[in-house]
Structures are given as C-alpha cells and as structure tokens.
N, C-alpha and C positions, 0 to 999 in steps of 0.2 A: 764327578762319577761319570763316567760314559754309558751309554745304554747298549745294555748285549743284545739286543734285537734291533739293529738299525734300520731294518724294515726292506723292501724288495731292492735287488740288485739294479742300479740305474744303467748297468751296461758299459759299452765302452765310451770311452770320452770323445767328444771331437775332435779334441787336440791332436789325436793319435797315442795318447797314452794309454797305458793298461788302465782297465775298468778296477773298481775296487775289490772284485773278486780276483785280481791278479792275472787276468786273462789279456795278452794284447790283443788288441784290434787288426785285422786286415791288413790295414795302410802298415802299422807298424811291423807286423810279420813280412811284409813285402819289403819292406825296407832293408830290414835284417837279412833277410834272405838274399836281395840284392847286393849286400856287403860279404856274401859269403857264409852265413849262417845257415849250416846244414837243418839245423833242428826248427828253423823257422820256415823252412823250404818245407820239411816234412808235415808240419802243423799244417801250412799252406794247402798241402797237397791233399792232407786228410778233409779240409773244410771244402775243397774243388769236390772231391770224391763225394762227401757228404749230401752236396748242394746240386751235384749231376754236371758239374761245369768241367766239359769234357775239353774246352778250349784252354782253360787255365791249366788243367793237368798235364794236357801236351806241350803249355808252353814251358811249365816246369820241367818236365823230361828234357825238352831242346835246352834247357839250362844247366842239366846234369843233374835233376834230382831223381835217385835210384829208386826212392819211395813212389814216386810219382808213376815211373817205368814198373812198379809192383803193382799199382793201383790199375792203371790202365792193362796191364797184361792180365790182371784175373777179371777184368770188364770184357776185354776180347777173346778170352779163353771160354767164357759163361754165355757169351752170344756165338761163338764158333767165327769170328771175324779174322780169318787169316791173313789178310790183307794189313790189317791194323797191327796183328804180331809182327808181321814184316818190318812195318813203319817203326815199331817200339825197336825193333832190335837194330835196326838201322841207327836210330837216335842214339844207341850205347845201352839199352838193358839185355844184357846176354839171354836171360833167363826168358824173354820173349822169343828168342831164336830156337832155344831149345823146346820149348812148349810147343811152338810152329811145328819143328822137325817130328815130337810125338803126335800130333794131331794129324799130319800129313802120312808118317807110317801108319797111324791106326786106320785110316782112310783107305789104305791100298789094302791093308788086310783084312777090313770088317764089312765091306760093302761095295758098291759099284762104283767105278771110278768117274771123272766128271763129266763123260760121254755118256754115261747111262750105262755103260756095260758092265758084266758082274766083276768084281776085283777076281786077283788071282786064286 
C-alpha cells in the first residue's frame, strides 16, 4: 500500500530532473530552452521576472523570447524607462516600440518638454 501523504516536497533533484511535483528545475528549463523549446524559455522568463533577474530576462529576449520581451516591456513602462523600451524594441519585441511611441506622444501633449518648456 502506498502512503497517500508522502510528506513535504523535497524540491528539485540535483540531477536536473523534475522534482516529484513535476516542476523541472532551472537547469532543465535552460537546457530545453537552449534546444528551442519556447515553453521552457517562457517558464524561465517567469522565474527570472519573479526573482527580479533582469540580466536573465534580457538574455532570454536576446535569444528570441517574446515572453521575456513582454515582461521587460511591462517593467520599463511601469518605471517610465524610455531607453530600456528602445533597447527592447531593438532586440525584436515590437510592442516595446509601440509603447515607447505612446509614451513619447503623451509626453509631448501632456506636459513640459525635456528641456523644461511647456508642451504644445
């Protein structure tokens, strides 16, 4: 007879295999993403976003992860970082460029210009 309550989840195994809960560890996700698995790359992006690892998010974007682009764009819009939006757009995530244009258009109609003069 099997124990219906096996106790706490021991977490990911050191071998890189999924933990008993079925969640693959970071190394396994990275290996799958490196082989072109988009779902694994998306999961890595979610983990990087949750831990605030912007370097990993940027790396994933540079590798073509549109989900990483989405997450970075959301952060850049929230912080008003126009340069980061340009960088994300240049890396291939088009929505970042659209959001950048929206913010630039709003800044020219809603307030002073960058040199302190009132907007039009």
